[in-house]
N, C-alpha and C positions, 0 to 999 in steps of 0.2 A: 504494499500500500504506499502511496506517496505520503510525504509529510503534509499533515494538515496544518493550516494556519487558523488563529482565531481571527476571523474577519472583523472590520469595523464597518463594513458596508457591503451591500451586494448591489450591482449595477447591472441592468439588462436594458435593452433598447426600448424606445418610446414607440408610440402608434399601436397598431393592432397586435394583440397578443395570441400566442399559440400554446398548445398543451406542453411543447417540449421545454421552453424556457420557464413556463409557470411551475411545472414539476421540478425543474432543476433549482429553481429558487426555493421552492418547498424543501427539497431535500437538504439544501445548504443551511436553511433557517432552522432546521431541526437541531443543529449543534452550534449554531452561530445566531443568537437572537438579536440581529442587528438590523438597522433599517434597509429596506429595499428601494433603490432609486431607479427611475426609468428615464434615461437620457443617453445621449450618444457619450461614449466614454472619451475622457481626455487621455493625452499621452502619459500624464503622470498617474492616472488611475489604471492604465494599462500596465505600467511599470511597478505598481505597488502591490506586493503579494498579500497585503492585508486588506485589499479590495478585490472581491470576486467579480469578475466581468463575464457575464453569461449571455450567449447567443448573439454577441455583437463584438466588434473589434477586429475581426478576421485574424484571430490568433488562436491557437490551441497550445497553450504553454502552462500546464498545471502547476509547475513550480512558481510561476508568477501569478497563479489563480485566474488564468484566462481560459474560457471554455467556450469557444466558437467552432462552428463546423462549417461555415458558409464559404470558406476558401478551400475546402476539399475538392478535388476533381468531380465533375458532373457524373462520371461513371464510377465513382467510389462506393464501396459498400455503404448503405444508408446508415449513418450515425448522427444523432441529434445532440443537442445541448445536455439533455438528460443522460444520454449515454456517456458523454465525456465526464460528467460529474460522477456518475456511478463508478465508472473506471477508476477515477482518481481515488475513490474511497474503497477500492477493492472490492465492489459488489456487482460489478457489470456481468461477469460470467454467470452468477447465481440468478441475477435479474432476467437474463435472457432465457435461462433454463426454466424458471419457476414463474415468471410473469408474462403470461401469454400475450398481454396487450402491449409489451414494449416494442416488439419488432414491427407490428403495424404502426405504431406511433412513429417509429424511426422512418418507415416508408412513407407515411402521410406527410411528414414535415420535409423530407428530402425530395421526394418524387411527385407529391401532390395527390389529390384524391382520384383522378382519373387513372394514373398509372398504379395506384394503390389498389384500386378496385380490380384492375386486370390482375394484378399479382394475387390477390386474394380469390380470384376466380368468380368474381361478382360484378355488379354494376354500380355506378356512382349514386343511383337512387336509393339503393339499399344501404349504402353508407349513410346517406343523409337521414334514413329512418331510424338509425341507431344514435344519432346525436341526442344527448340529454340536455334538459333544461338546467341541470346542475352545470354542465360544461359551459353552456352559452352564458350563464349569469356570472360564474366565477371569471371567465376569461374576459368578459365584457367589463366587468367592475375593475379587473386588473389593468386592463387597456386604458381606463380613464384615469387611473392614479398616476401621479408624478413621484410620489413617495409614500411609503407605508412604513409604519412605526409600531413597536410593541405596543399592544393595547388596541389598535385598530382592529375591527372585527375581521376584515380580509386577512390581515397579517396573521392573527391568531389562527384562523382557518388553515392558512398555508402551513403554519408550523404543525398543527395537527396532522395534516396529510404527509408531510415530510417524516415525522416521528413514527407514524404508523408504517410507512413504506420502509424506514430504516430498521424498525423493530422487526418487521417481517423478514426482511433479507438476513439481518444478522442472527437471527434465532432459527433460521430455516434448516441449517446444517444440524444444529443440536436437535431440532424436531424430527428430521429425517433419521437421525441415529436412534431417537427415542422410538420412533415407529418401527424401525428395523428391528429393535430388540423386544418389542411387545406385540406387534401385530401377528395374526395368523390368517392363513388362507384355508377357508373351508371348501371342500368340494360337495355341494348339496345336490343329491339327486332329485330330479324333477320329473317323476313319474316315468314315462316312456323316454323322456329326453335324456341326454347325456347329463353327467353331473356338471354343475354350474359353479364357478369360483366366486367365493364371496369373501371380501376382506373384512376380518373381525378385530376389533380393538376392544380388549377387556377393560374394565374399570381399574384404575390405580389410585393409590393414596400417597400423595395428594392427587386430585383429579385436575388436569389442565383446565383453564378457564374456558377454552374453546376445545373440547376434546376432538371434534372433526377437522380442526386446522391441519392442513398438510396432507390429509388422506389421499385427496384426488392427485396432486402432484407426485405424492410417494408411489401410488399405484402406476401412474403414467410413467414415471422415470426408473423406478426400481422393479416393477413387475410387468413390463410391457408384453412379454410373451405369456403370461398367465391368462389375461383376457377377463380381468375382474368385471363383474356385472352388477354387484351390489355391495353396499357397505353397511356394517353393524357397528355401532360405537356408542359410548355412554351419552345418555341424555344429560345435558348440563343443567336442566331444570328439574331433574327428578332422580330417582334411584335405579331406574331401568335404562333402557336403550333406545336409540333412534335406528331405524331402518330406512335406507334411502337408495335410490338408483345411483348407479355409477355413470357419469357423463350423461345423465338423463336418458338412459336406454329405456326403450318402451317395453322390454322384457319383463318388467315388474310393474305391477299396478297396486300399490299399498292401499288405495281406496277400498280394495277387497277385504281389509281387515277391520272395517268399521264395526261390525258386529261381534268381533272377538272380545271377550270380557276383560282382557288385561290390555287392551289397546285403548287409550284414552284419547288419541288424536290420529286421524288418518286424513291427509290432505285430499280434498276432492279431485285434484288432478292426478293424484296417485304416485307422486314422486317421493313422498316421505311420509313415515308414520312413527308414533311414539308408543312405547309400551312400557308397563311396570314389570314385565317379565325380566327375570335375570338368570333362569335356568338355561343353559346353553341348548339343550335338547328342544325346549320350547321355542327359543329364538329361531332354531333351524326350521321347526314346523311353521312359524309364521312367515318365513322367507318362502318355503314351499308353497304356502296358501296364497302368497302375492305373485306367484309366478304367472306371467301372461305371455310367454314367449312362444 
């Protein structure tokens, strides 16, 4: 990891704002609670390692806290300001592996929506349908600001976003190790069907605040050949377990468990259910009864 500076300010470009510099500033704010200024950087700011210059300045010099990508060749592998900041923090490889949204964000910023849509195998209109009012409001308010300081509502929200992202990435490897040591793969027979692999995480003491955290990326990256179809993990709101689809596969419909006496919640869309059952045989039976494949 590169040497980190305690910044006295974060500078990014004025005008319209985009997700990459917004998130890059959020990430830096998590450990540097300093003002965020939106203006063209001066030569003295570019030369000062105590001022982080993000997505502007045409320099990528982490030692001097400069994180711009616009000077990269047009055919370079897409990398945005957030990529450069994460790389500086030693977190880029994990982010690329476990944050599915990062590579599309890089493409969108470097290639634009049309090329990104082609790369994703979809169309521009579909991308537009995925834009959230949360994105619109945060970026619009950020674009209208010239300086944000501690205590300003948007500054505080940005710090929360950065803290959550850094917490997720920095605890991810430990979480993967925990899941490696505690999860089990059940092979559950489904009548005439072949046995179906289900990833099971037993209750532990202490129980993680979010027991399901990391289960999907763990299955995707550590068990790709197994073909996990469902997850069973401790219910964080009760003493029992949650049962859910893996990657929203239609093979399971947990709404079928609505009438089961020990199932106190089954989503009408069928993707998750909650049970007070703790007996492993009973959990397997519930999984079988939810099979819709």
